[in-house]
C-alpha positions in Angstrom: -7.7 19.9 -1.8 -6.9 16.6 0.0 -8.1 16.7 4.2 -6.5 13.5 5.7 -7.4 12.6 9.0 -6.2 10.2 11.3 -8.1 6.8 11.4 -9.9 6.4 15.6 -11.5 3.8 17.3 -15.0 2.9 16.4 -17.7 3.1 18.2 -19.5 -0.2 19.4 -22.2 0.3 17.4 -19.4 0.7 13.9 -17.7 -2.4 15.3 -20.8 -4.1 15.2 -20.7 -3.2 11.2 -17.6 -3.8 10.2 -18.2 -7.3 11.8 -20.9 -8.2 9.8 -19.8 -6.5 6.6 -16.1 -8.1 7.1 -16.1 -10.2 3.9 -16.4 -6.9 1.8 -12.3 -6.6 2.4 -12.6 -10.4 0.3 -15.1 -10.0 -2.1 -12.7 -6.5 -3.6 -9.2 -9.0 -3.7 -10.7 -11.8 -5.4 -13.1 -8.9 -7.8 -8.8 -7.5 -8.3 -7.7 -10.3 -8.7 -5.0 -9.1 -5.1 -3.5 -12.5 -2.7 -5.5 -12.0 -0.6 -2.5 -12.5 2.4 -0.5 -10.0 0.7 -2.9 -7.1 0.3 -5.6 -7.5 3.8 -3.0 -4.8 6.0 -2.7 -2.5 3.4 -7.4 -3.4 2.3 -8.3 -3.1 6.3 -7.2 0.3 6.6 -9.3 0.8 4.1 -13.0 -1.1 5.3 -12.7 0.5 8.0 -12.2 4.3 6.5 -14.7 3.1 4.8 -16.8 2.0 8.4 -16.2 5.6 9.8 -17.5 7.2 6.0 -20.4 5.4 6.3 -21.4 6.3 9.9 -20.5 10.1 9.5 -21.6 11.0 6.0 -25.7 9.7 5.4 -24.7 11.1 2.1 -23.4 8.5 1.1 -26.4 5.8 2.0 -28.2 6.1 -1.5 -25.4 3.7 -3.0 -24.2 0.1 -0.7 -21.9 0.4 1.3 -19.7 -2.1 -1.1 -18.9 0.7 -3.4 -18.3 3.4 -0.2 -15.6 0.2 1.0 -14.7 -0.3 -2.5 -13.1 2.9 -2.8 -11.7 3.6 0.3 -9.9 0.0 -0.4 -8.6 0.8 -4.2 -7.6 4.2 -2.9 -5.8 2.5 0.2 -3.8 0.3 -2.0 -3.2 2.3 -4.5 -1.5 5.1 -2.3 0.5 1.9 -0.9 1.2 1.0 -4.6 2.4 4.6 -5.2 4.5 5.3 -2.4 7.0 1.9 -3.1 8.1 3.4 -6.7 9.4 5.8 -3.9 10.4 4.1 -1.7 14.7 3.5 -2.0 15.5 0.0 -3.1 17.7 -2.0 -2.3 20.4 -4.1 -4.7 22.7 -6.5 -4.5 26.5 -4.7 -4.6 26.8 -9.2 -6.6 24.2 -6.9 -9.1 25.5 -7.8 -12.7 26.3 -5.0 -14.7 25.5 -5.1 -18.3 25.1 -8.9 -20.4 29.6 -10.1 -21.7 32.2 -9.0 -18.8 31.1 -10.9 -15.4 31.2 -7.4 -13.9 29.6 -6.4 -10.4 28.8 -3.8 -8.7 31.5 -4.7 -6.6 33.6 -5.1 -9.0 33.2 -1.5 -9.5 33.0 -0.3 -6.8 36.2 -0.4 -5.0 37.7 0.9 -2.5 40.4 2.7 -4.7 38.1 3.4 -6.7 36.8 5.6 -4.3 39.4 7.2 -2.9 41.1 8.2 -6.6 37.7 9.4 -7.5 37.0 11.5 -4.2 39.9 12.4 -2.4 42.3 15.1 -4.2 
């Protein structure tokens, strides 16, 4: 079972470490072929989580910090992508229905159709 914890403010030591290793975010996004501007605001939270873990768990020091950060950032990006699939997608009433007849959703969803269907 996964335990979720709130990201607490960095200590002074963690802040200095995070600043010194900040280029790990760029390295990861480049490695994964992801656009920096589109992904940075999510990736940074994974990075900060990795910094907190690095200081909280001595057993992780057998790995490089880049490895820990890579998996934390990857996880944050993956979870955000999964959430985006579950969000309601906005569509336009001008969306075409089919290819041939030129009908749009606005043509089909009218006040009369709505009233006839739901009012008896």
